[in-house]
C-alpha positions, -999 to 999 in steps of 0.1 A, spaced: 241 124 -42 247 121 0 226 140 24 252 151 56 238 124 92 241 136 124 229 124 156 191 132 149 190 94 148 196 93 191 172 123 195 141 115 177 108 99 201 109 60 190 84 32 201 90 16 238 115 -15 234 130 0 198 164 -7 192 188 22 194 209 27 164 238 44 157 236 75 127 226 61 94 254 69 75 271 40 100 245 12 92 256 -13 67 219 -16 53 222 19 46 210 28 14 212 58 -12 199 61 -39 166 66 -34 163 98 -17 149 110 11 151 138 36 176 129 61 162 158 86 131 123 89 149 89 82 170 65 70 165 49 41 184 12 43 177 -20 24 162 -47 42 165 -81 18 175 -81 -24 160 -114 -37 159 -115 -71 150 -150 -68 115 -146 -75 120 -122 -106 96 -89 -108 69 -96 -87 94 -111 -55 81 -100 -28 44 -72 -32 21 -76 -6 35 -72 35 22 -74 67 34 -65 104 33 -91 132 31 -82 173 65 -99 174 88 -78 152 83 -107 116 73 -88 86 51 -114 63 56 -104 26 35 -121 -5 53 -136 -35 21 -141 -58 34 -154 -90 47 -184 -66 16 -191 -47 39 -188 -17 38 -162 15 72 -151 34 81 -145 66 108 -124 72 129 -125 111 156 -112 129 193 -136 124 212 -107 127 205 -89 154 203 -52 134 165 -46 143 150 -58 108 142 -89 93 163 -99 65 157 -137 71 128 -155 53 118 -187 56 86 -201 31 53 -204 55 30 -208 28 28 -220 1 -1 -236 -24 -18 -208 -31 -42 -185 -57 -18 -152 -64 -17 -142 -26 -17 -103 -33 -29 -87 4 -20 -93 37 -25 -83 69 -16 -93 105 -48 -90 134 -57 -119 163 -21 -144 164 -32 -153 126 -21 -140 88 -51 -132 69 -41 -134 30 -61 -127 1 -52 -141 -35 -77 -149 -61 -110 -164 -51 -95 -169 -21 -95 -156 19 -66 -177 42 -60 -176 75 -23 -187 82 -27 -191 124 3 -211 145 14 -229 110 -15 -238 97 -37 -230 68 -70 -227 67 -95 -213 41 -120 -190 52 -136 -183 18 -129 -199 -20 -158 -184 -42 -148 -147 -40 -155 -136 -78 -120 -131 -98 -118 -145 -130 -110 -119 -152 -96 -85 -146 -81 -67 -113 -64 -94 -88 -76 -100 -58 -72 -72 -35 -62 -62 1 -78 -76 36 -84 -61 64 -98 -71 99 -121 -39 115 -128 -30 156 -162 -54 147 -138 -82 141 -150 -84 111 -129 -94 83 -127 -70 52 -116 -75 10 -113 -57 -18 -125 -72 -53 -114 -57 -81 -130 -50 -112 -136 -70 -142 -123 -50 -168 -104 -19 -175 -139 -5 -180 -171 -25 -180 -206 -32 -164 -198 -57 -145 -222 -85 -144 -213 -95 -105 -220 -63 -84 -192 -77 -58 -163 -72 -85 -151 -36 -83 -165 -39 -48 -151 -34 -7 -168 -74 7 -177 -78 43 -176 -114 64 -176 -125 95 -147 -138 107 -148 -175 101 -157 -167 69 -192 -168 65 -222 -140 62 -209 -121 25 -214 -85 29 -213 -56 -1 -200 -27 17 -192 -5 -10 -190 -3 -47 -186 16 -82 -144 6 -75 -119 -4 -109 -93 -11 -90 -90 -14 -49 -58 -21 -45 -55 -20 -7 -76 -14 21 -69 1 60 -89 10 90 -77 42 107 -95 56 136 -114 34 129 -127 46 98 -124 21 66 -97 35 36 -94 25 -2 -76 38 -31 -88 30 -69 -70 47 -109 -89 57 -136 -89 40 -164 -73 34 -192 -71 65 -219 -72 96 -195 -36 98 -187 -41 137 -201 -64 145 -171 -55 155 -140 -61 137 -105 -85 112 -114 -62 85 -91 -84 84 -58 -79 76 -19 -120 70 -7 -135 69 22 -156 38 29 -191 43 44 -213 14 39 -236 17 8 -215 39 -12 -212 39 -50 -178 55 -55 -186 63 -96 -169 35 -116 -175 29 -143 -193 58 -145 -179 87 -131 -147 102 -127 -127 127 -101 -136 152 -74 -164 165 -94 -179 130 -103 -182 139 -136 -192 120 -161 -167 97 -176 -173 106 -219 -177 69 -229 -204 59 -200 -237 58 -207 -264 79 -189 -258 76 -147 -267 103 -122 -232 115 -110 -250 131 -80 -256 94 -63 -219 85 -63 -196 89 -31 -171 117 -40 -135 104 -32 -117 122 -1 -89 131 -19 -78 130 -56 -45 114 -67 -23 119 -101 -36 106 -128 -23 67 -132 5 70 -103 -12 37 -93 -17 38 -62 -16 1 -47 -4 0 -15 -25 15 17 -14 14 54 -21 37 83 4 53 107 -3 54 143 35 54 153 55 77 173 87 71 159 80 99 132 53 117 151 49 144 124 33 119 101 17 100 135 -22 92 126 -16 92 89 -22 71 55 7 57 39 5 52 -1 23 36 -25 24 45 -57 30 19 -85 35 43 -108 18 49 -142 27 30 -176 39 29 -203 39 73 -207 68 94 -214 59 115 -181 66 93 -152 38 99 -122 41 74 -92 72 54 -85 68 68 -49 59 67 -9 36 87 1 17 100 32 -16 118 41 -18 140 72 -58 156 78 -61 186 84 -82 191 122 -114 184 109 -106 157 100 -101 159 66 -73 141 44 -46 168 27 -25 165 -6 0 138 -8 30 144 1 61 125 -12 86 112 9 109 84 -14 125 96 -29 132 131 -17 154 150 -11 165 173 21 157 210 19 175 233 -2 187 237 -39 181 199 -41 145 197 -30 132 218 -62 143 193 -82 109 179 -94 99 145 -90 103 132 -128 141 148 -131 146 131 -96 139 94 -109 150 100 -143 192 111 -129 185 78 -114 176 91 -76 147 78 -71 127 44 -72 124 40 -113 126 21 -134 115 2 -105 78 1 -87 66 0 -51 42 -26 -45 29 -24 -11 37 -7 25 34 -14 59 41 -5 94 65 -24 122 60 -24 157 86 3 168 72 20 140 94 11 117 82 20 78 87 -12 54 82 -6 14 80 -37 -6 99 -31 -45 100 -40 -75 132 -70 -83 122 -88 -50 139 -56 -24 122 -42 9 135 -12 18 124 0 52 128 38 67 140 43 105 148 71 124 
């Protein structure tokens, strides 16, 4: 299916110094599928490099100079993608760090790239790699998650649980940790998270995601978006759902003590990427959170496999997610269910989105299985 593209790209607000863009269907990088709503976006292919396998590019981070950093976890490497052909997209990769342990979280701040992987928190600055922390708890279970730099200058790291369903011996597993800028002064900020795959700050608040344990696929809306507050316990492995009810496999626990999710997501849609959108290139989503939904496993019903946006109401509360990739244009096509869009080959599936990042101009980058990175531009 092809959408009719007009001169809307020139009329949409963009960040200062953003390049003038031709109509979407005149760009050699334009791709379709996946479907997107042509009234808002143009979907373009930044890079397709299958040499790294399914996890060729996962975690993403954009620097102020336009460089896009991408992790290749199983190779222990991080690449910097730069714009070599002056089309505004950073398509040429250069290896900038290697020998890392499962790099799986990236953020760029204060002229440095921060990288989390395994038991390590690294900092790459001016071409020099430094290990700030080497004792993150990461021996079993979920990989170490995302990293963010707070307005207080501290480093925040998401640490996955050691198992699908258990009571961890180490309180720093299934938790959000905080460190001083030099990696010292470790603090546990929040607990009770099974798979906090990524974290992001928006308007001074720290947000994270979580995915429900195995065996709960038939129960609706148990994956989570959480507003992190100091001292919070988010319920895992005891409590599930918006009502924080006791999981039927859990031992006795007072779920009234657990912090409820700020927003629930479809069970096993598997949120793995999170980014704040504060740019003006797409003003209808300014001040929102972007969520990469990695997708369900071993189920006939497909959930996730999408990029979603979470906007906020006038009280600052998150509103229900809206899927923006894949998304049909308004009209009869918009009535096609998401699962049908996937099965007919118009969505991400069978590839999975991993992470999302925002460029200085406000472009939205999405990493996809098989070493692909997409961009949404006006």
